[in-house]
C-alpha positions as CSV (number, residue, x, y, z in Angstrom):
1,M,195.4,122.4,107.2
2,I,193.4,119.7,105.8
3,K,194.4,116.4,108.1
4,K,194.0,119.0,111.0
5,I,190.1,120.0,109.5
6,I,189.3,116.0,109.2
7,V,190.9,115.0,112.6
8,L,188.5,118.3,113.9
9,I,185.5,116.6,112.5
10,L,186.1,112.9,113.6
11,A,186.7,114.3,117.2
12,L,183.2,116.6,116.6
13,S,181.1,113.1,115.8
14,I,182.6,111.2,118.7
15,S,181.8,114.2,120.7
16,L,178.6,114.4,119.4
17,F,177.7,110.5,120.2
18,G,180.0,110.0,123.5
19,D,177.4,110.8,125.7
20,I,175.3,107.6,124.9
21,N,175.5,105.2,127.7
22,K,176.3,101.8,126.4
23,H,177.2,100.3,130.0
24,K,173.8,101.2,131.4
25,L,172.5,100.2,128.4
26,D,174.4,96.9,128.6
27,Q,172.5,96.4,132.3
28,L,169.1,97.0,130.7
29,K,166.6,94.0,131.1
30,I,166.0,93.8,127.2
31,G,166.0,91.4,124.9
32,A,167.6,93.1,122.2
33,L,167.9,96.5,121.5
34,I,169.7,98.8,118.4
35,V,170.0,102.6,118.4
36,K,170.9,104.3,115.2
37,D,171.3,107.9,113.9
38,L,169.7,108.4,110.7
39,K,171.4,111.6,110.0
40,T,174.5,110.2,110.3
41,K,173.8,106.3,109.6
42,N,175.8,105.0,112.6
43,I,174.4,102.4,114.6
44,L,175.1,103.7,118.0
45,Y,174.6,101.4,119.9
46,S,173.7,97.2,119.3
47,K,172.4,94.5,121.3
48,Y,171.9,91.0,120.3
49,A,170.9,92.4,116.5
50,Q,170.6,89.0,114.7
51,K,168.7,87.5,117.2
52,R,165.5,85.9,116.4
53,V,162.9,87.4,117.8
54,R,159.0,87.3,118.0
55,P,158.0,90.7,116.2
56,A,154.2,91.1,118.0
57,S,152.6,93.9,115.9
58,L,155.7,95.2,114.9
59,T,154.7,93.4,112.1
60,K,151.8,95.8,111.2
61,I,154.4,98.1,109.5
62,M,155.1,96.0,106.6
63,T,151.2,95.2,106.6
64,V,150.6,99.0,106.4
65,L,153.2,99.5,103.8
66,M,151.5,96.7,101.7
67,A,148.2,98.3,101.7
68,I,149.4,102.1,101.0
69,K,151.4,100.6,98.0
70,H,148.8,98.1,96.5
71,G,145.9,99.1,97.8
72,N,143.2,102.2,96.8
73,M,142.4,103.9,100.1
74,N,139.2,105.6,98.5
75,K,138.2,102.0,98.3
76,Y,135.6,100.8,100.5
77,V,136.2,96.8,101.9
78,I,133.3,94.6,102.9
79,I,133.7,92.8,105.8
80,T,133.5,89.2,105.7
81,K,133.2,86.3,108.5
82,A,137.3,85.0,107.9
83,M,138.1,88.8,108.6
84,L,136.6,88.7,112.4
85,K,138.9,85.7,112.9
86,V,141.3,86.9,115.4
87,K,142.5,87.3,119.0
88,P,142.2,90.9,120.9
89,T,143.4,93.6,120.2
90,I,140.3,94.6,117.8
91,A,137.9,97.3,116.5
92,G,134.9,95.5,117.0
93,Y,133.7,95.4,113.0
94,K,131.0,92.9,112.2
95,Q,130.4,90.9,109.4
96,G,129.0,93.7,106.4
97,D,130.2,96.4,107.6
98,A,131.8,98.2,105.0
99,V,135.1,100.3,105.9
100,L,136.7,102.3,103.9
101,L,140.8,101.0,103.4
102,A,142.8,104.0,104.5
103,D,140.5,103.9,107.9
104,L,141.4,99.9,108.3
105,V,145.2,101.3,107.5
106,K,144.9,103.6,110.7
107,A,142.8,101.2,112.7
108,A,146.0,99.3,112.1
109,M,148.5,101.1,113.3
110,I,147.1,103.7,115.7
111,E,145.6,101.2,117.9
112,S,146.8,97.6,116.2
113,D,143.4,96.3,115.7
114,N,144.0,93.1,114.5
115,D,140.6,92.7,112.4
116,A,141.4,95.9,110.6
117,A,145.2,94.2,109.9
118,K,143.3,90.7,108.8
119,A,140.9,92.8,106.6
120,I,143.7,95.0,104.9
121,A,145.4,91.5,104.2
122,I,142.1,89.7,102.7
123,S,141.3,92.7,100.8
124,I,144.7,93.2,99.0
125,G,145.1,89.7,98.7
126,G,142.1,89.8,96.7
127,G,140.6,87.2,98.8
128,Y,143.0,85.5,100.0
129,E,145.1,86.2,103.0
130,K,148.1,83.6,102.2
131,K,148.4,85.4,98.7
132,F,149.0,88.7,101.2
133,I,151.4,87.2,103.3
134,A,153.2,85.9,100.0
135,M,154.2,89.8,99.2
136,M,154.8,90.7,102.8
137,N,157.6,88.1,102.2
138,E,158.4,89.0,99.0
139,K,158.9,92.9,100.4
140,A,160.9,91.8,103.0
141,K,163.1,89.3,100.7
142,Q,163.7,92.9,98.4
143,L,165.0,94.9,101.8
144,G,167.2,92.5,102.7
145,M,165.2,91.3,105.6
146,E,167.6,87.8,105.4
147,H,166.2,86.9,108.7
148,T,162.6,87.2,108.7
149,H,159.5,85.3,107.8
150,F,155.7,86.4,108.3
151,S,153.0,84.0,108.5
152,N,150.1,86.3,109.9
153,P,149.3,89.8,109.4
154,C,148.7,90.5,112.5
155,G,151.9,89.8,114.4
156,F,150.4,87.1,116.2
157,D,153.4,84.1,118.0
158,A,154.0,81.0,115.5
159,K,156.5,79.6,114.9
160,N,157.3,80.4,111.5
161,H,156.8,84.2,112.3
162,Y,160.2,85.9,113.1
163,S,162.2,88.3,112.1
164,S,165.6,90.0,113.8
165,P,166.0,93.2,115.3
166,N,168.4,94.7,112.6
167,D,165.6,93.5,109.7
168,L,162.9,95.0,112.0
169,L,165.0,98.2,111.7
170,I,165.8,98.3,108.1
171,M,162.0,97.8,107.7
172,A,161.2,101.0,110.2
173,E,164.1,102.4,107.7
174,Y,162.1,101.8,104.8
175,A,158.8,102.5,105.8
176,I,159.8,105.9,107.2
177,K,160.2,107.3,103.7
178,S,156.5,107.3,103.1
179,P,155.3,110.7,104.0
180,M,151.2,108.6,104.4
181,F,153.2,106.1,106.7
182,N,154.5,109.0,109.3
183,R,151.6,111.0,109.1
184,I,149.1,108.1,110.3
185,S,152.4,106.6,113.1
186,N,152.7,110.1,114.6
187,R,148.9,110.1,115.6
188,N,148.0,110.1,118.9
189,S,144.0,109.0,117.9
190,Y,141.6,108.7,114.9
191,I,137.9,109.1,114.8
192,Y,136.4,107.3,111.8
193,K,133.1,106.3,110.4
194,V,131.9,102.7,109.4
195,V,128.5,101.8,107.0
196,R,126.8,99.4,109.3
197,N,122.8,98.1,108.1
198,G,123.1,101.7,106.3
199,Q,123.7,104.3,109.0
200,F,127.4,105.4,110.1
201,K,128.6,104.0,113.3
202,T,132.1,106.1,114.5
203,F,134.9,104.2,116.1
204,E,138.1,105.8,117.7
205,A,141.4,104.6,117.5
206,N,144.1,105.3,120.5
207,T,147.6,104.4,120.2
208,H,149.4,102.9,122.3
209,N,152.7,104.4,122.1
210,R,152.4,106.5,125.1
211,L,155.9,107.8,124.2
212,L,153.9,110.0,121.8
213,N,152.8,112.0,124.8
214,K,155.9,111.4,127.2
215,Y,158.4,112.7,124.7
216,Q,157.8,115.6,122.9
217,Y,160.6,115.2,120.0
218,A,158.9,111.9,119.5
219,V,157.8,110.9,115.5
220,G,156.3,107.4,115.6
221,V,156.4,104.3,115.1
222,K,154.8,101.2,116.6
223,T,154.5,99.4,119.6
224,G,154.1,95.6,119.6
225,Y,153.3,93.2,122.7
226,T,152.7,89.1,123.1
227,S,152.8,86.7,125.8
228,K,156.0,85.3,124.2
229,A,157.4,88.6,122.4
230,G,157.0,90.4,125.6
231,A,157.0,94.4,125.2
232,C,158.4,95.8,121.8
233,L,159.1,99.2,120.2
234,I,160.2,100.9,117.2
235,A,160.4,104.7,117.9
236,R,161.9,107.4,116.1
237,A,162.6,110.8,117.0
238,K,163.6,114.2,115.8
239,K,164.9,117.4,117.1
240,D,167.4,120.1,115.5
241,G,167.9,118.3,112.5
242,Q,169.2,114.9,114.6
243,D,167.1,112.1,113.8
244,C,167.0,108.5,115.6
245,L,165.4,105.4,115.5
246,I,165.1,102.8,118.2
247,V,164.5,99.1,117.9
248,M,163.2,97.2,121.6
249,M,162.6,93.6,121.7
250,N,161.2,92.0,124.6
251,S,162.0,94.7,127.4
252,K,161.6,94.2,130.9
253,E,161.8,97.7,131.4
254,D,159.8,100.7,131.5
255,R,159.8,101.4,127.3
256,W,159.2,104.4,127.2
257,K,161.1,105.5,130.0
258,T,164.0,104.0,128.1
259,A,163.2,105.5,124.9
260,K,163.0,108.5,126.4
261,E,166.2,108.5,128.2
262,I,168.2,107.2,124.9
263,F,167.1,109.7,122.9
264,Q,168.0,112.6,125.3
265,Q,171.2,111.2,125.4
266,I,171.6,111.6,121.6
267,I,169.8,114.6,120.3
């Protein structure tokens, strides 16, 4: 009787995940892809999971995690000249602006603003960006991200700034354990105020994650893009107790359509 129950359970588990079209996924023009069922911990699909990739702005997941762990969200950060030495996307801060760390975190995560990420790094690093980057790499090591090295908090392409899809999956699984992180990554937009010359100036951060509007069960996480990294996405969806995470790197396909179709096969 017990053997029959075990066989039935195994059959049901196979049928639950038998609908994922692996052949179709194999044909997609995507550099690397991992699909994981977070409820069962099963990897449902994997393509080049250990490949060295450029993480682009997926890097900011670690940047934000360091701020959540080590920073005071109610503390104002005074923007310095060094914090503004970044390429777009930017929020548009000016030297001397006072911005709450909590708002920098949301700007970095939601809109992927590089000046916000840089400000987080220099502030949490006690004025030293390199110290913050060392903290990022130490955390990556602790998490078991064996094929990752960060050299900047924004995700700019650099020879010694790299990761792997599997490592990014590890990072994402760690990140979503934080309720604060989840609340931020699931937002479409955020309006906040910055103190500039003694007056409040309103800023708005808008997400690049179109999946949040295209698929009702999407719950974050982060997009990324550079010319060398290509279009990247870490996405999560939850429905009726099911929970799935996707890591998609260097996609030549429509990221949002592809992610939605994968989720629809699983949950």
